[in-house]
N, C-alpha and C positions, 0 to 999 in steps of 0.2 A: 049175444053177449052172456058171459057166465063168470062166476067167481070160483076160483080154485084155491083151496086152502091146504097148507102143509106145515109141518114143523120146521122144514128147511127148504127155503126157496133159493134156487141157484140160477143166476143170470149168466149165460155163456156155456158153451158146450165143447170147449177144447180139452186138452189133457187135464188142466186144473179143475174145471167144472165137473168133468165126468169122474175124476178121481174122488172129488168131494162127494159126488152122488153115490159112488160105490160104497164108500165108508159110511155115509149117512144112512143109506138104505140098510146096511148091515147092522146099524145101531138102532133101527126101528123108527127112523125119523120120516119115512115115506117121502123122500125128496121129490120136488118138481124141478126139472131143468127146462128153462126157456131158452131155446137154441140160438135165437138171434139170426142176423143176416147171413152169417157164414157158419152153418152147422158143422161142428168138428174143428173149427178154428183153422189156424195157418197150416197145420199138417195136411189138410185136404188139398192144398195146392203145392205140396211137396211130394216129389216122386220117391227117390231112393232114400231110405232111412237106415243107417248102419250103426248108429250109436245109442239106440234105445235098448236098455238091458233086457236080456232074456231071449234074444234072437241071434243065432250065430250067422244066419244068412241075411242079406239085404232084404228089407221089407218095404212095402209101399205105404206112404203116409196116409192116404185115404183108407186103406185096408186096416191100418192100426186104429184109426178113429172109429171105424165101423165096429171093430171088435170091442173097443172100450165102451161104446154105446150099448152094444148087445149085452155086455157084462153088467152094466149099470141097470139096464132094463130087467135082466134076469134076476137081480137081487131086490127088485121092487121100485125102481125109479120110474117116474112118469115123465116122458119126454113130450114137450109142447112145441109145436111149430109156430112160433110167434116171435115178434120183435118188440121189445119194451120201448115205450116212448116217454114214460114219466115214472118217477118213483116218489114215495112218501116214506121218509125214514124217521118220522116223529115217534113211532112206536106206541104202545108195546108190540103191536103187530105191524110188520113192515109190508107196504103195499106197492105193487108195480102194475102199470096199465099197459096192455099190449096195443099194437096199432089197430087192431080190430075192435077194441073196446073191452076185451076180457080183462078181468082183475085177478091178480095173483097175490095171495096173502101168505106170509110166512112168519112163524115165531122167531126164526133166525133167517138171515140173508147172507148168501155167499156171492160175492161179485167176482166173476171170472170172465169179464168181457174182453180181455186180451189187449194186444197192441198190433198194429200193422206196420210193416216196413214201408218207409217212404221211397217212392220210385222216381226216376227221372222223368218218365212220361214221354220218352222218345221212341221213334219207330224201331221195331225189332225187340224191344225190351221184354214185353210180355210174351211175344211169340217164341222167344228163345229161353224163357224161364224154364229151368230144369234141363236145358240143353246147352249149358255153358254160362247162363246168367243166373246169379244167385244173390240173396241178400243176407247170407249167413255163412261166414267162413268156417265157424266152428262146426256147423252142420255138414257142409259140403266140401271143405278144403281137402279132405282125404282123397276125394275122387280125382284130384289134380296133382297127385304125387309125380314129381319129376317133370311137370309141365309148366308152361309160361302162364302167369296169371296177372290180372290187374285189379286194383281196388280204386273205386271212385268215391272221392270225398276228402274232407280236410279237417274233420273234428276228431275227437278222441276215438270214436268208434272206428273210423277209417284207419287210423294209425294202428290201433290194436288189431284190427283185422289183417292189415298188411304184415305186422310182426308175427301174428299167429301163422300166417300162410308160409312163412319162411321155414316152418317145421316140415313142409311138404314140397316146397318149390325153391329152386335156386335162382329163379328169375321172377321177382315180384316188382311191379310198377305201380306206384301211387299216382293217380291222375287228379289234379285239383284245378279248379277254374280260376283261382287267384294266385298271387305270387307269395303267399305265406299261409301257414296252417293255423287253424283255430285250436288245435289240440294243446294239452298241457305241455309245458316246456320239457319236462322229464321224458314224456313220450316222444316228443320231437327229437330230443337228443339220442334216444335209443334208435329211432328210425334212421336218422341221418348217419349214424355210426354203423348201421348194419350193412355188411357187404353184399347181401342178397337183394337189397331194396334200392330202386332208383325212383326219382320223382319227375313227373312231367308237370311243369307249372303253366298256368294260364291256358289251360285246355278244357274245352267244354265238349262233352259227348253229344254228337249230333245224331248218331244212330248206331245200332248194333248190327253187325254184318253176318249174314248167314252163309255157311258153306252149303251150296245147293246140292252137293254130292251126298251129304249125310244129314242135312237139316240141322246141323249144330253150329254153334258160334265159331266164327273164324277171326273176328277182329272188331275194331271199333273205328268209326269215322269221327274225327275230331275237328273242332274249330278253334283256332287261336283267339282268345278273348281280347287280345290287344291289336293284332294285325288283321284278323279275319281269315288268315291263311288256313286252308284245308289240309288235313293229313290223315293217315290211317296208321293204326298199330295192330299188329297181329297178336292174337292171344287165344289160349285154349279155354280160359275161364275169366269171367268178369264179375266182381263182387260190388254191388251197389251198397254203399255205406254212408248214406246221408241222413240217417236217423230213423227213429220209430215214432209213431203217434199212438198213444194209448187211447182206448175207447172209453173215455171217462166223462164225456159231455153231459150224460145223465146226472152226474153227481157233483157238478160244479155248484159251489155254494152250500153243499150239503155235507161233503167230506173234505178233509184236508188233502191237498195235493202238493207236489213239488213244482218247481218252475216249468218242468216239461209236461206236467199234467198227470204224472203217475200218482196213484193213491198212496198216501202215507199210512204206514202201519206201525204198531209197536215193534221195535227192533227184535228180530228173531221169532216173530209170531205173525199170523195173518190178521190180527185184531186191529180194527180201525178205532177212531175215537168214540164211536157209538157202540155201546155194549150190545152184542147180538148181531152186529154187522161185521163181516169178515171179507177180506180181499185176498185172492190167490192168483198165481200165474203171472203172465206178462203185464197185467194191469197194474201190478205193484212192484215189478222186478225189471229195472232198466239195465241190470248188469249182466245177468246170465242168459235169460231168454231162451231156455231150452225146454223141450217137452218134458224131460225127466224132472227138472226143477219145478216146472209148473205142476206136474202130478204130485210132487212132494208137498208143495204148499197147499194143494187141494186136499190132500190127506190131513194136513195140519188144521185146515179150516173146519173140516168135518169133525175132527176130534174136539176142537175147541168149541164148536157149536153144541155138540152133545154135552160137554161139561157145563157150558153156559146154561142150557136148559135144565140140567140136573140141579145145579146150584139154585136156579130161580124157583124150581118146584119145591126144593127143600126149604127155601126161605119162606115161600108162600104157605107151606104146610105148618111151619113153625109159628108163623104169624096167626094162622087160624086157630091153632091149639092154644096160643097165648090169649087170644080174644075170648075163647071159651072158658078160660080160667083153669 
């Protein structure tokens, strides 16, 4: 067991956390990044990435995160292979404890623990992830231009995903296990009025079906939730849109959250209610959830952390001078 100290402690190693690390290191804050259970975040389980700025060709998600980590280390970031199990935000130094007992102390804290898409948990789902099954239409919809796609879910996210996919597909089917949607009425009105969208009611996805010839998705096996009847629907792409779960359990009772568990920040900033504690990326963003927006808020968190420390040091120096007369 050891104690590691830094001017900027970052929990989480996705695009938000690593961007904060890059900016923090360049500002001389010698950041420590505690990588967590999924080093690199959700992009490490994403194959083709075509919408991250700066790359004309399709790149691979794991490769992008490896490059971000290498850049962060190159400018002075310390990467720690550990998982945080408890935090103390009382200050003025913020403390986190790893599952092996190591203690991490930071004058500032950047929370970049992210969020995970919720999955159905049925056969074929994970096996066909990236091979026709996705949880992000904005990320992967482009790859299904002119193809048949389905969206699974009934809330705002599902309806928004279905409407977005009409930019790429003329055949979009929304599959919902009930006979009415939970989405806001204005979104429902847009969905029902769209000529490219159809809805399958009272259908539960039983499993995702593989095309054994190429190892990709060929369709879904469905169960009628009222009659129990079995059916299949052919599709090229299936988008699971039943919500996301932010990784915020560590901060319950310590930081403000919304009803879904996302950390609340001052609008337009990464600042939480505790001075010196910042949140960036998907842990505080339930709207956009993109790598580039996570990276942007990571940059903001590092800049605000540097300004916080500078103001604190200036105030401390002024107080010392005043005490000396």
